[in-house]
N, C-alpha and C positions, 0 to 999 in steps of 0.2 A: 850758799845752801840752797836750793830747793825743795820743796816738800810736796809729796804727793799725796793724794788721796784713795785711800784703800776705799775699796766699795766690798760691805761684805754682808753677804747675801746668806740664810739659815740654809742649813741645808737640807733637801729632798729626805724625806723618814724613809729606810731602807725599803726597799721591795720584795716582796716574797709570791711568786707564783704557787701557784693550789690546781690543778686537775682534777674536773671533775665529772663523771661518768656520769651522765643523764640522758634515760631513753635509746641507751644505743650508743649517744655518741659525745664525744670526749671535749669537753670546754676548759681552756688556760684560763684563769683568770687572776691576776693581777691583785693583788693586797698588800697591806702594811704586814710590815714582821710583827709575825707575834698574833694575828688573827686566823691564820693558816687553818686550825683546828674548827675556829668557829665556821667559818666561811666552810669547809665541810661535810661538818654538819647540817647549816642551812642547804648545802647542794644534798645530800641529804635524803632531808626533808622532803626537796623538790620531786627527787629522783622516787620514793617515798607514792607521794601524790600522786606522779602517774603513775605510777606501776598497779595502784587502785584502781582509776579511774577506767571504768567496763569500756572501747571500742577506742581507745589510747590507739591502738599498733594500727588502724585504718587510717589515721589523720598525717595531715602531715604539721610537719615539726614546729611553725610557727603558735599554729595552733594549739596543738599536746602544751605548750609551756606557756601558753595564753590558759588558757583552760587552766594548768594550774595553777597558773597565779591568782584566778577566779576564783579557786574552790578557799586556796588557803585566805585569801582577802576577804572569803566570807566566814572561817574560823573565827578572822579574826574581828570582822563585827561581828559576830554572837558574841565573844567572850565581850565585848567593850559591851554593847546591850546588856546583858545576863550582871554586866559590874561587877563583874571577876579580875578584872585588871584592875583595881579600883585601886588608886596608893598604900589607902589603909591592909588592902589583902597582900597587898606585896612591893615588889621597887617595882615604882617608873622608868619606865625608855624615857633617859633624856633628853633632852629637846635635839642635842648638837649628834647625840647615836642615830637620833630616828632620818635626823636631814643625812649623814653621813648612809645611810642603809638604804635610803632613796635615790639621793645618788649614783651609788652600788648599781639600784635596780634601772639606772637612764643608763648608763652604759650597759647593762646587759642585753637594755632592750635594742641600744645601739647594735652591739656586737650580731646580735640574732637577725635584725632587716641586716645589715650586711651580707651577713651568709648564705639567706636568704635569696636573697639578689643576684647570691655568685652560685646557686645550685639550679 
């Protein structure tokens, strides 16, 4: 009688897709199951920031998205500087969540660079 080793690998979490409409373009974004609503809200924030930016219409896609990212980052820094994101005033974002967001931003930046290179 022979025995065989069975290799067990954890299954990948189920994936979902969300399509974001930002600055007149549609972006298909993969995310974990259950994260669709959050990704849609994040996309809406970016679209809102671009729509409220004067002169965005005449700029290239990469430049507009970069400017929106800079404005959002500026708002975050203002919150941090004012102390309004302090844990005593509300829940802090867990480091794992921040790392996941940073990773997702890197992926989005890569996708943007690839789309811009093809255009």
